[in-house]
All heavy atoms as an XYZ file, in Angstrom:
797
protein
N      -3.109     -4.401     -3.342
C      -2.249     -5.219     -2.499
C      -1.230     -4.344     -1.773
O      -0.941     -4.587     -0.609
C      -1.545     -6.281     -3.336
N      -0.705     -3.352     -2.447
C       0.305     -2.508     -1.809
C      -0.346     -1.546     -0.823
O       0.013     -1.514      0.349
C       1.129     -1.740     -2.863
C       1.963     -2.730     -3.674
C       2.038     -0.703     -2.188
C       2.670     -2.134     -4.863
N      -1.315     -0.784     -1.268
C      -1.916      0.240     -0.427
C      -2.662     -0.341      0.760
O      -2.511      0.122      1.879
C      -2.876      1.124     -1.257
O      -2.125      1.727     -2.304
C      -3.506      2.194     -0.408
N      -3.483     -1.350      0.538
C      -4.325     -1.865      1.607
C      -3.710     -3.037      2.352
O      -3.957     -3.220      3.538
C      -5.686     -2.291      1.047
C      -6.433     -1.159      0.441
N      -6.951     -0.131      1.186
C      -6.736     -0.874     -0.848
C      -7.550      0.736      0.386
N      -7.426      0.302     -0.864
N      -2.924     -3.858      1.668
C      -2.403     -5.057      2.302
C      -1.021     -4.912      2.892
O      -0.723     -5.465      3.939
N      -0.145     -4.162      2.224
C       1.251     -4.135      2.652
C       1.689     -2.856      3.347
O       2.459     -2.918      4.300
C       2.160     -4.410      1.456
C       1.991     -5.795      0.829
C       2.876     -5.934     -0.389
C       2.266     -6.892      1.836
N       1.226     -1.697      2.910
C       1.675     -0.453      3.521
C       1.448     -0.406      5.037
O       2.308      0.068      5.753
C       1.018      0.758      2.853
C       1.743      1.190      1.610
C       1.193      2.472      1.015
O       0.160      2.982      1.512
O       1.778      2.957      0.054
N       0.297     -0.902      5.529
C       0.088     -0.862      6.984
C       0.918     -1.895      7.751
O       0.956     -1.884      8.972
C      -1.394     -1.170      7.153
C      -1.995     -1.119      5.806
C      -0.898     -1.308      4.825
N       1.600     -2.787      7.050
C       2.323     -3.891      7.676
C       3.796     -3.539      7.833
O       4.451     -3.139      6.881
C       2.209     -5.162      6.804
O       0.842     -5.439      6.580
C       2.868     -6.341      7.465
N       4.319     -3.711      9.041
C       5.732     -3.476      9.273
C       6.479     -4.783      9.049
O       6.489     -5.668      9.893
C       5.958     -2.967     10.705
C       5.288     -1.638     11.033
C       5.467     -1.304     12.500
C       5.872     -0.536     10.162
N       7.074     -4.911      7.875
C       7.831     -6.109      7.504
C       9.069     -5.686      6.725
O       9.064     -4.674      6.031
C       6.985     -7.010      6.605
C       5.853     -7.672      7.303
C       5.613     -9.051      6.658
N       4.816     -9.857      7.529
C       3.492     -9.948      7.459
N       2.836     -9.301      6.536
N       2.845    -10.696      8.326
N      10.094     -6.491      6.812
C      11.283     -6.236      5.997
C      11.051     -6.616      4.552
O      11.566     -5.982      3.639
C      12.473     -7.027      6.539
C      13.212     -6.307      7.622
C      14.524     -6.986      7.955
O      15.242     -7.401      7.036
O      14.815     -7.080      9.151
N      10.258     -7.686      4.328
C      10.027     -8.182      2.977
C       8.533     -8.188      2.693
O       7.762     -8.797      3.428
C      10.585     -9.620      2.813
C      10.271    -10.155      1.430
C      12.082     -9.639      3.076
N       8.149     -7.496      1.639
C       6.766     -7.542      1.169
C       6.718     -8.489     -0.018
O       7.553     -8.416     -0.922
C       6.302     -6.174      0.703
C       6.026     -5.176      1.776
C       5.959     -5.394      3.124
C       5.775     -3.790      1.587
N       5.677     -4.223      3.768
C       5.553     -3.214      2.850
C       5.704     -2.978      0.475
C       5.265     -1.875      3.032
C       5.418     -1.646      0.640
C       5.198     -1.100      1.904
N       5.730     -9.367     -0.036
C       5.559    -10.293     -1.145
C       4.212    -10.078     -1.815
O       3.197     -9.952     -1.137
C       5.635    -11.744     -0.659
C       6.931    -12.179      0.010
C       6.774    -13.589      0.565
C       8.079    -12.108     -0.968
N       4.231    -10.036     -3.136
C       3.006     -9.982     -3.930
C       3.158    -11.017     -5.034
O       4.167    -11.040     -5.735
C       2.766     -8.598     -4.566
C       2.580     -7.546     -3.491
C       1.544     -8.639     -5.478
C       2.435     -6.139     -4.032
N       2.153    -11.865     -5.161
C       2.155    -12.882     -6.219
C       0.962    -12.586     -7.129
O      -0.167    -12.517     -6.668
C       2.028    -14.276     -5.621
C       2.115    -15.371     -6.671
C       1.951    -16.762     -6.082
N       2.701    -16.924     -4.859
C       2.552    -17.957     -4.022
N       1.670    -18.901     -4.288
N       3.253    -18.049     -2.928
N       1.243    -12.438     -8.425
C       0.199    -12.155     -9.416
C       0.224    -13.274    -10.445
O       1.291    -13.623    -10.961
C       0.440    -10.794    -10.103
C       0.458     -9.685     -9.061
C      -0.616    -10.537    -11.170
C       0.931     -8.350     -9.577
N      -0.934    -13.818    -10.732
C      -1.036    -14.891    -11.717
C      -2.188    -14.600    -12.674
O      -3.195    -14.009    -12.277
C      -1.305    -16.235    -11.042
C      -0.183    -16.718    -10.178
C      -0.529    -18.057     -9.578
N       0.581    -18.549     -8.792
C       0.459    -19.392     -7.802
N      -0.719    -19.871     -7.466
N       1.507    -19.802     -7.139
N      -2.041    -15.079    -13.907
C      -3.111    -15.020    -14.906
C      -3.104    -16.347    -15.641
O      -2.044    -16.811    -16.075
C      -2.878    -13.871    -15.883
N      -4.280    -16.976    -15.752
C      -4.361    -18.268    -16.428
C      -5.794    -18.502    -16.887
O      -6.729    -17.824    -16.434
C      -3.889    -19.408    -15.517
C      -4.629    -19.529    -14.210
C      -5.727    -20.383    -14.079
C      -4.227    -18.811    -13.104
C      -6.406    -20.497    -12.887
C      -4.895    -18.916    -11.900
C      -5.984    -19.765    -11.789
O      -6.657    -19.877    -10.598
N      -5.938    -19.450    -17.802
C      -7.281    -19.820    -18.247
C      -7.735    -21.036    -17.452
O      -6.927    -21.892    -17.094
C      -7.308    -20.119    -19.746
O      -6.501    -21.227    -20.041
N      -9.018    -21.070    -17.187
C      -9.649    -22.177    -16.463
C     -10.957    -22.471    -17.194
O     -11.939    -21.754    -17.019
C      -9.892    -21.753    -15.016
C     -10.327    -22.851    -14.091
C     -10.351    -22.350    -12.648
O     -11.385    -21.780    -12.242
O      -9.333    -22.518    -11.954
N     -10.942    -23.493    -18.053
C     -12.107    -23.755    -18.890
C     -12.317    -22.611    -19.849
O     -11.418    -22.245    -20.614
N     -13.481    -21.995    -19.803
C     -13.787    -20.861    -20.671
C     -13.661    -19.524    -19.941
O     -14.233    -18.519    -20.356
C     -15.211    -21.003    -21.247
O     -16.144    -21.053    -20.159
C     -15.332    -22.243    -22.109
N     -12.904    -19.516    -18.836
C     -12.729    -18.301    -18.039
C     -11.274    -17.871    -17.986
O     -10.359    -18.693    -18.051
C     -13.221    -18.528    -16.607
O     -14.589    -18.801    -16.578
N     -11.085    -16.571    -17.847
C      -9.789    -15.993    -17.546
C      -9.764    -15.739    -16.050
O     -10.684    -15.123    -15.510
C      -9.576    -14.684    -18.305
C      -8.340    -13.869    -17.917
C      -7.060    -14.628    -18.270
C      -8.369    -12.518    -18.597
N      -8.731    -16.220    -15.374
C      -8.613    -16.044    -13.935
C      -7.366    -15.219    -13.636
O      -6.278    -15.519    -14.134
C      -8.522    -17.406    -13.213
C      -8.369    -17.213    -11.716
C      -9.740    -18.258    -13.519
N      -7.540    -14.169    -12.852
C      -6.440    -13.332    -12.386
C      -6.412    -13.435    -10.869
O      -7.458    -13.287    -10.220
C      -6.657    -11.876    -12.792
C      -6.910    -11.625    -14.277
C      -7.404    -10.212    -14.501
C      -5.651    -11.892    -15.068
N      -5.239    -13.691    -10.297
C      -5.137    -13.747     -8.846
C      -4.043    -12.806     -8.374
O      -3.020    -12.626     -9.046
C      -4.851    -15.169     -8.324
O      -3.574    -15.598     -8.770
C      -5.925    -16.144     -8.760
N      -4.283    -12.208     -7.224
C      -3.306    -11.347     -6.560
C      -3.317    -11.734     -5.094
O      -4.388    -11.824     -4.481
C      -3.653     -9.843     -6.712
C      -2.637     -8.981     -5.990
C      -3.758     -9.451     -8.174
N      -2.139    -11.977     -4.547
C      -2.058    -12.294     -3.126
C      -0.823    -11.637     -2.531
O       0.120    -11.304     -3.243
C      -2.068    -13.796     -2.879
C      -1.006    -14.581     -3.593
C      -1.179    -16.074     -3.423
O      -1.368    -16.552     -2.283
O      -1.117    -16.782     -4.437
N      -0.846    -11.437     -1.211
C       0.259    -10.763     -0.541
C       0.500    -11.380      0.832
O      -0.243    -12.248      1.274
C      -0.022     -9.255     -0.432
C      -1.251     -8.933      0.396
O      -1.389     -9.480      1.516
O      -2.071     -8.129     -0.051
N       1.551    -10.905      1.481
C       1.863    -11.372      2.825
C       1.558    -10.307      3.871
O       2.196    -10.232      4.913
C       3.330    -11.824      2.925
C       4.318    -10.678      2.799
O       4.031     -9.651      2.184
N       5.505    -10.858      3.362
N       0.541     -9.491      3.580
C       0.122     -8.454      4.519
C      -0.664     -9.025      5.682
O      -0.617    -10.222      5.972
N      -1.419     -8.160      6.344
C      -2.194     -8.565      7.522
C      -3.426     -9.374      7.164
O      -3.996    -10.041      8.017
C      -2.613     -7.331      8.327
C      -1.429     -6.669      9.009
O      -0.417     -7.370      9.235
O      -1.508     -5.469      9.314
N      -3.871     -9.310      5.896
C      -5.054    -10.047      5.489
C      -6.329     -9.445      6.054
O      -6.333     -8.316      6.550
N      -7.417    -10.223      5.990
C      -8.729     -9.769      6.464
C      -9.420    -10.929      7.166
O      -9.190    -12.090      6.826
C      -9.604     -9.329      5.281
C      -9.073     -8.160      4.496
S     -10.020     -7.857      2.968
C     -11.479     -7.097      3.618
N     -10.296    -10.593      8.093
C     -11.103    -11.620      8.744
C     -12.157    -12.117      7.757
O     -12.437    -11.461      6.750
C     -11.784    -11.047      9.984
O     -12.768    -10.093      9.602
N     -12.743    -13.278      8.037
C     -13.813    -13.822      7.184
C     -14.952    -12.817      7.058
O     -15.504    -12.619      5.976
C     -14.338    -15.143      7.757
C     -13.329    -16.273      7.728
C     -13.043    -16.772      6.324
O     -13.941    -16.726      5.458
O     -11.904    -17.222      6.103
N     -15.292    -12.166      8.156
C     -16.382    -11.176      8.149
C     -16.018     -9.977      7.276
O     -16.838     -9.498      6.494
C     -16.680    -10.714      9.578
C     -17.813     -9.718      9.664
C     -18.078     -9.257     11.087
O     -17.501     -9.817     12.028
O     -18.894     -8.324     11.244
N     -14.785     -9.510      7.391
C     -14.347     -8.364      6.581
C     -14.324     -8.708      5.093
O     -14.669     -7.874      4.255
C     -12.950     -7.909      7.011
O     -12.974     -7.398      8.316
N     -13.924     -9.957      4.764
C     -13.920    -10.371      3.365
C     -15.337    -10.377      2.803
O     -15.567     -9.913      1.687
C     -13.283    -11.754      3.217
C     -11.790    -11.751      3.324
S     -11.071    -13.346      2.923
C     -10.736    -13.988      4.548
N     -16.292    -10.890      3.582
C     -17.688    -10.917      3.133
C     -18.220     -9.500      2.965
O     -18.882     -9.184      1.971
C     -18.539    -11.708      4.118
N     -17.918     -8.639      3.930
C     -18.376     -7.246      3.869
C     -17.762     -6.492      2.703
O     -18.400     -5.630      2.103
C     -18.042     -6.512      5.170
C     -18.884     -6.962      6.348
O     -19.910     -7.650      6.132
O     -18.509     -6.640      7.494
N     -16.518     -6.809      2.355
C     -15.813     -6.096      1.284
C     -16.472     -6.290     -0.064
O     -16.391     -5.426     -0.936
C     -14.355     -6.545      1.222
N     -17.143     -7.424     -0.270
C     -17.787     -7.684     -1.558
C     -19.222     -7.184     -1.608
O     -19.801     -7.068     -2.677
C     -17.735     -9.173     -1.888
C     -16.340     -9.722     -2.134
C     -16.404    -11.200     -2.493
C     -15.608     -8.950     -3.206
N     -19.796     -6.865     -0.456
C     -21.176     -6.382     -0.403
C     -21.218     -4.876     -0.584
O     -22.112     -4.344     -1.211
C     -21.844     -6.779      0.937
C     -23.219     -6.153      1.060
C     -21.920     -8.279      1.060
N     -20.245     -4.189     -0.059
C     -20.244     -2.731     -0.134
C     -21.085     -2.143      0.969
O     -21.526     -2.838      1.879
N     -21.314     -0.878      0.908
C     -22.096     -0.208      1.939
C     -21.908      1.283      1.831
O     -21.510      1.809      0.802
N     -22.168      1.943      2.945
C     -22.055      3.394      2.968
C     -20.591      3.807      2.988
O     -19.753      3.156      3.602
C     -22.768      3.950      4.201
C     -24.267      3.743      4.157
C     -24.955      4.382      5.344
O     -24.383      5.331      5.924
O     -26.050      3.937      5.686
N     -20.317      4.910      2.330
C     -18.970      5.461      2.290
C     -18.762      6.331      3.511
O     -19.584      7.186      3.820
C     -18.746      6.278      0.998
C     -17.392      6.955      1.016
C     -18.905      5.393     -0.213
N     -17.656      6.117      4.215
C     -17.305      6.924      5.372
C     -16.655      8.209      4.873
O     -15.567      8.168      4.300
C     -16.357      6.141      6.281
C     -16.007      6.900      7.542
O     -16.236      8.096      7.657
N     -15.428      6.186      8.497
N     -17.277      9.371      5.092
C     -16.714     10.625      4.565
C     -15.370     10.989      5.186
O     -14.631     11.780      4.640
C     -17.777     11.677      4.896
C     -18.666     11.055      5.906
C     -18.541      9.577      5.783
N     -15.022     10.405      6.330
C     -13.737     10.684      6.963
C     -12.601      9.963      6.252
O     -11.434     10.271      6.462
C     -13.774     10.281      8.437
C     -14.736     11.134      9.245
C     -14.815     10.690     10.702
O     -13.983      9.873     11.127
O     -15.707     11.173     11.397
N     -12.914      8.970      5.437
C     -11.898      8.218      4.706
C     -11.978      8.579      3.227
O     -12.478      7.822      2.414
C     -12.113      6.717      4.880
C     -11.928      6.231      6.291
C     -12.102      4.739      6.352
C     -11.856      4.215      7.738
N     -12.004      2.757      7.794
N     -11.495      9.753      2.880
C     -11.608     10.240      1.508
C     -10.783      9.422      0.529
O     -11.183      9.217     -0.608
C     -11.203     11.713      1.439
C     -12.086     12.669      2.230
C     -11.534     14.089      2.147
C     -13.516     12.626      1.717
N      -9.607      8.920      0.939
C      -8.747      8.185      0.024
C      -9.157      6.722     -0.078
O      -9.145      6.134     -1.137
C      -7.290      8.286      0.476
C      -6.241      7.670     -0.448
C      -6.331      8.283     -1.848
C      -4.856      7.866      0.124
N      -9.540      6.119      1.034
C      -9.891      4.702      1.070
C     -11.345      4.568      1.498
O     -11.656      4.473      2.676
C      -8.988      3.932      2.034
C      -7.536      4.116      1.744
N      -6.961      3.700      0.566
C      -6.531      4.676      2.458
C      -5.675      3.984      0.582
N      -5.393      4.580      1.707
N     -12.238      4.562      0.528
C     -13.667      4.549      0.831
C     -14.191      3.170      1.182
O     -15.265      3.037      1.743
C     -14.480      5.077     -0.370
O     -14.239      4.236     -1.494
C     -14.105      6.516     -0.691
N     -13.457      2.112      0.820
C     -13.901      0.758      1.133
C     -14.902      0.200      0.141
O     -15.535     -0.811      0.414
N     -15.074      0.855     -1.014
C     -16.051      0.366     -1.992
C     -15.415     -0.199     -3.245
O     -16.090     -0.666     -4.141
C     -17.058      1.477     -2.385
C     -16.340      2.648     -3.058
C     -17.867      1.915     -1.185
C     -17.270      3.637     -3.710
N     -14.094     -0.204     -3.317
C     -13.398     -0.634     -4.534
C     -13.678     -2.075     -4.931
O     -14.030     -2.349     -6.071
N     -13.508     -3.016     -4.006
C     -13.725     -4.420     -4.325
C     -15.186     -4.709     -4.627
O     -15.499     -5.438     -5.573
C     -13.233     -5.314     -3.183
C     -11.724     -5.364     -2.967
C     -11.385     -6.205     -1.743
C     -11.015     -5.893     -4.192
N     -16.086     -4.157     -3.828
C     -17.510     -4.414     -4.070
C     -17.954     -3.793     -5.388
O     -18.740     -4.396     -6.129
C     -18.374     -3.896     -2.918
O     -18.266     -2.495     -2.796
N     -17.427     -2.626     -5.714
C     -17.761     -1.967     -6.972
C     -17.264     -2.792     -8.160
O     -18.003     -3.021     -9.120
C     -17.156     -0.563     -6.997
C     -17.610      0.247     -8.184
O     -18.692      0.042     -8.723
N     -16.789      1.190     -8.598
N     -16.019     -3.271     -8.092
C     -15.474     -4.096     -9.163
C     -16.261     -5.391     -9.312
O     -16.624     -5.792    -10.424
C     -14.002     -4.406     -8.895
C     -13.303     -5.317     -9.906
C     -13.346     -4.719    -11.304
C     -11.874     -5.585     -9.469
N     -16.562     -6.050     -8.199
C     -17.330     -7.292     -8.236
C     -18.709     -7.065     -8.853
O     -19.153     -7.835     -9.709
C     -17.467     -7.864     -6.826
C     -18.059     -9.246     -6.829
O     -17.619    -10.128     -7.545
N     -19.087     -9.438     -6.017
N     -19.367     -6.008     -8.451
C     -20.698     -5.693     -8.967
C     -20.655     -5.425    -10.473
O     -21.505     -5.919    -11.226
C     -21.272     -4.487     -8.223
C     -22.661     -4.137     -8.612
N     -23.748     -4.947     -8.348
C     -23.156     -3.060     -9.258
C     -24.834     -4.384     -8.812
N     -24.499     -3.230     -9.372
N     -19.672     -4.691    -10.931
C     -19.547     -4.387    -12.366
C     -19.305     -5.652    -13.185
O     -19.888     -5.841    -14.245
C     -18.425     -3.384    -12.606
C     -18.784     -1.984    -12.191
C     -17.573     -1.073    -12.305
N     -17.899      0.257    -11.869
C     -18.098      1.281    -12.701
N     -17.984      1.111    -13.997
N     -18.403      2.464    -12.228
N     -18.425     -6.530    -12.690
C     -18.160     -7.779    -13.408
C     -19.422     -8.620    -13.487
O     -19.748     -9.169    -14.549
C     -17.011     -8.561    -12.740
C     -15.690     -7.819    -12.941
C     -16.915     -9.984    -13.298
C     -14.524     -8.384    -12.155
N     -20.162     -8.730    -12.385
C     -21.398     -9.512    -12.386
C     -22.444     -8.922    -13.326
O     -23.160     -9.655    -14.007
C     -21.956     -9.612    -10.969
C     -21.150    -10.527    -10.073
C     -21.693    -10.600     -8.659
O     -22.590     -9.801     -8.298
O     -21.215    -11.454     -7.896
N     -22.537     -7.596    -13.381
C     -23.501     -6.953    -14.279
C     -23.161     -7.190    -15.746
O     -24.033     -7.425    -16.567
C     -23.557     -5.446    -14.016
C     -24.336     -4.989    -12.801
C     -24.177     -3.481    -12.603
C     -25.806     -5.347    -12.916
N     -21.884     -7.139    -16.065
C     -21.466     -7.285    -17.451
C     -21.482     -8.746    -17.901
O     -21.956     -9.066    -18.987
C     -20.058     -6.683    -17.659
C     -20.111     -5.167    -17.446
C     -19.511     -7.007    -19.039
C     -18.744     -4.501    -17.353
N     -20.971     -9.656    -17.063
C     -20.762    -11.037    -17.485
C     -21.692    -12.064    -16.845
O     -21.754    -13.199    -17.304
C     -19.315    -11.458    -17.215
C     -18.309    -10.604    -17.934
C     -17.410     -9.814    -17.235
C     -18.246    -10.582    -19.327
C     -16.473     -9.031    -17.899
C     -17.318     -9.803    -19.993
C     -16.441     -9.033    -19.270
O     -15.519     -8.262    -19.927
N     -22.367    -11.706    -15.771
C     -23.264    -12.640    -15.107
C     -22.783    -13.025    -13.715
O     -21.625    -12.806    -13.351
N     -23.682    -13.618    -12.938
C     -23.422    -13.940    -11.544
C     -22.316    -14.978    -11.336
O     -21.749    -15.061    -10.248
C     -24.715    -14.443    -10.880
C     -25.812    -13.397    -10.792
C     -25.466    -12.309     -9.797
O     -24.957    -12.592     -8.724
N     -25.728    -11.063    -10.151
N     -22.014    -15.785    -12.348
C     -20.990    -16.812    -12.170
C     -19.569    -16.245    -12.240
O     -18.598    -16.967    -12.022
C     -21.160    -17.958    -13.175
C     -20.955    -17.561    -14.617
C     -22.238    -17.091    -15.321
O     -23.182    -16.641    -14.656
O     -22.260    -17.166    -16.548
N     -19.451    -14.947    -12.548
C     -18.156    -14.296    -12.645
C     -18.035    -13.254    -11.549
O     -19.020    -12.830    -10.968
C     -17.987    -13.650    -14.029
C     -18.062    -14.637    -15.147
C     -19.214    -14.781    -15.896
C     -16.983    -15.450    -15.428
C     -19.295    -15.711    -16.920
C     -17.043    -16.390    -16.448
C     -18.203    -16.518    -17.193
N     -16.809    -12.849    -11.261
C     -16.588    -11.828    -10.249
C     -15.386    -12.122     -9.380
O     -14.442    -12.800     -9.806
N     -15.436    -11.636     -8.148
C     -14.325    -11.747     -7.220
C     -14.599    -12.767     -6.132
O     -15.748    -12.945     -5.725
C     -14.072    -10.406     -6.525
C     -13.188     -9.391     -7.235
C     -13.822     -8.903     -8.513
C     -12.892     -8.235     -6.330
N     -13.532    -13.384     -5.679
C     -13.555    -14.245     -4.499
C     -12.389    -13.838     -3.624
O     -11.279    -13.607     -4.133
C     -13.415    -15.716     -4.868
C     -14.561    -16.274     -5.660
C     -14.301    -17.716     -6.083
O     -13.167    -18.176     -6.124
N     -15.367    -18.417     -6.402
N     -12.618    -13.745     -2.331
C     -11.571    -13.388     -1.388
C     -11.335    -14.551     -0.438
O     -12.282    -15.209     -0.008
C     -11.965    -12.153     -0.573
C     -12.385    -10.903     -1.343
C     -12.757     -9.785     -0.370
C     -11.280    -10.450     -2.272
N     -10.076    -14.783     -0.114
C      -9.734    -15.802      0.878
C      -8.372    -15.462      1.461
O      -7.737    -14.477      1.080
C      -9.739    -17.202      0.245
O      -8.807    -17.276     -0.810
N      -7.920    -16.291      2.376
C      -6.614    -16.087      2.994
C      -5.536    -16.674      2.092
O      -5.662    -17.791      1.602
C      -6.564    -16.758      4.376
O      -7.603    -16.198      5.187
C      -5.230    -16.526      5.049
N      -4.485    -15.918      1.880
C      -3.380    -16.349      1.029
C      -2.453    -17.282      1.792
O      -2.253    -17.135      2.993
C      -2.577    -15.126      0.561
O      -1.346    -15.510     -0.008
N      -1.839    -18.214      1.077
C      -0.818    -19.064      1.699
C       0.414    -18.248      2.076
O       1.256    -18.695      2.851
C      -0.440    -20.221      0.780
C       0.233    -19.810     -0.496
C       0.562    -20.975     -1.422
O      -0.198    -21.956     -1.451
O       1.579    -20.875     -2.117
N       0.510    -17.014      1.545
C       1.593    -16.110      1.925
C       1.316    -15.437      3.268
O       2.198    -14.794      3.829
C       1.805    -15.036      0.850
C       2.178    -15.514     -0.550
C       2.266    -14.335     -1.512
C       3.477    -16.280     -0.524
N       0.061    -15.534      3.738
C      -0.302    -14.956      5.024
C      -1.270    -13.800      4.957
O      -1.906    -13.467      5.940
N      -1.388    -13.165      3.807
C      -2.274    -12.018      3.669
C      -3.565    -12.378      2.965
O      -4.170    -13.409      3.243
N      -3.967    -11.543      2.039
C      -5.222    -11.716      1.312
C      -4.967    -12.330     -0.064
O      -3.962    -12.042     -0.717
C      -5.917    -10.358      1.142
C      -7.320    -10.368      0.544
C      -8.295    -11.111      1.460
C      -7.809     -8.948      0.310
N      -5.905    -13.173     -0.510
C      -5.889    -13.785     -1.831
C      -7.145    -13.314     -2.549
O      -8.248    -13.504     -2.048
C      -5.898    -15.316     -1.700
C      -5.920    -16.042     -3.015
C      -4.743    -16.359     -3.664
C      -7.109    -16.429     -3.595
C      -4.750    -17.051     -4.876
C      -7.144    -17.114     -4.800
C      -5.948    -17.427     -5.438
N      -6.975    -12.652     -3.680
C      -8.102    -12.146     -4.469
C      -8.095    -12.866     -5.807
O      -7.077    -12.882     -6.513
C      -8.012    -10.622     -4.699
C      -9.185    -10.134     -5.526
C      -7.938     -9.877     -3.375
N      -9.234    -13.451     -6.171
C      -9.385    -14.164     -7.436
C     -10.459    -13.462     -8.251
O     -11.579    -13.288     -7.792
C      -9.783    -15.622     -7.183
C      -9.965    -16.446     -8.435
C     -10.321    -17.886     -8.066
C     -10.524    -18.750     -9.292
N     -10.857    -20.143     -8.925
N     -10.092    -13.038     -9.458
C     -11.022    -12.376    -10.369
C     -11.263    -13.320    -11.546
O     -10.306    -13.753    -12.186
C     -10.442    -11.037    -10.890
C     -11.433    -10.352    -11.813
C     -10.042    -10.130     -9.748
N     -12.534    -13.625    -11.813
C     -12.878    -14.526    -12.909
C     -13.793    -13.803    -13.892
O     -14.807    -13.237    -13.494
C     -13.587    -15.786    -12.377
O     -12.775    -16.372    -11.363
C     -13.807    -16.799    -13.486
N     -13.390    -13.816    -15.166
C     -14.189    -13.227    -16.249
C     -14.178    -14.209    -17.417
O     -13.319    -15.084    -17.480
C     -13.641    -11.850    -16.691
C     -13.762    -10.819    -15.590
C     -12.215    -11.953    -17.171
N     -15.111    -14.061    -18.359
C     -15.105    -14.963    -19.524
C     -13.836    -14.782    -20.335
O     -13.343    -13.673    -20.512
C     -16.329    -14.539    -20.335
C     -17.141    -13.700    -19.450
C     -16.236    -13.130    -18.416
N     -13.310    -15.890    -20.836
C     -12.158    -15.855    -21.718
C     -12.669    -15.695    -23.135
O     -13.478    -16.499    -23.605
C     -11.367    -17.158    -21.577
C     -10.084    -17.285    -22.385
C      -9.079    -16.206    -22.013
C      -9.479    -18.657    -22.134
N     -12.236    -14.652    -23.809
C     -12.708    -14.388    -25.168
C     -11.507    -14.365    -26.101
O     -10.512    -13.712    -25.850
C     -13.441    -13.053    -25.223
C     -14.655    -13.044    -24.326
C     -15.334    -11.680    -24.302
O     -14.828    -10.719    -24.846
N     -16.472    -11.632    -23.672
N     -11.608    -15.108    -27.172
C     -10.549    -15.161    -28.175
C     -10.946    -14.325    -29.370
O     -12.101    -14.317    -29.782
C     -10.342    -16.603    -28.658
C      -9.789    -17.526    -27.619
C     -10.614    -18.421    -26.947
C      -8.428    -17.535    -27.336
C     -10.103    -19.277    -25.992
C      -7.904    -18.400    -26.389
C      -8.746    -19.267    -25.729
O      -8.239    -20.122    -24.805
N      -9.959    -13.655    -29.947
C     -10.151    -12.947    -31.196
C      -9.895    -13.956    -32.314
O      -8.779    -14.427    -32.494
C      -9.202    -11.766    -31.301
C      -9.398    -10.956    -32.567
O     -10.264    -11.333    -33.394
O      -8.706     -9.950    -32.716
N     -10.919    -14.311    -33.049
C     -10.817    -15.371    -34.057
C     -10.154    -14.912    -35.355
O      -9.890    -15.728    -36.212
C     -12.221    -15.915    -34.388
C     -12.933    -16.505    -33.188
C     -12.249    -17.759    -32.660
O     -11.610    -18.488    -33.397
N     -12.346    -17.980    -31.376
N      -9.849    -13.631    -35.492
C      -9.275    -13.145    -36.756
C      -7.795    -13.381    -36.867
O      -7.037    -13.618    -36.068
C      -9.556    -11.656    -36.923
O      -9.065    -10.922    -35.826
């Protein structure tokens, strides 16, 4: 949220909202900001991944797709990331994984 959503934005106030809650048998983590956000096409592309641009050594553009892919591989297709526009104006990222309790 800071590096990709807020640093490129010239604003006096940066906002980041982080939430964690249970939803049925899932743990949901959300992060949203008041940055520039992403277009619908960019959000879709961000979860698919693609070729790494060698000119962008620090920001390869594969972080979200890599995380989404790993979550789906470990927990199944019903889990992973969802991207949308935040009510704050920037990007809203929702991460869903199974909620597991330690019974001991």
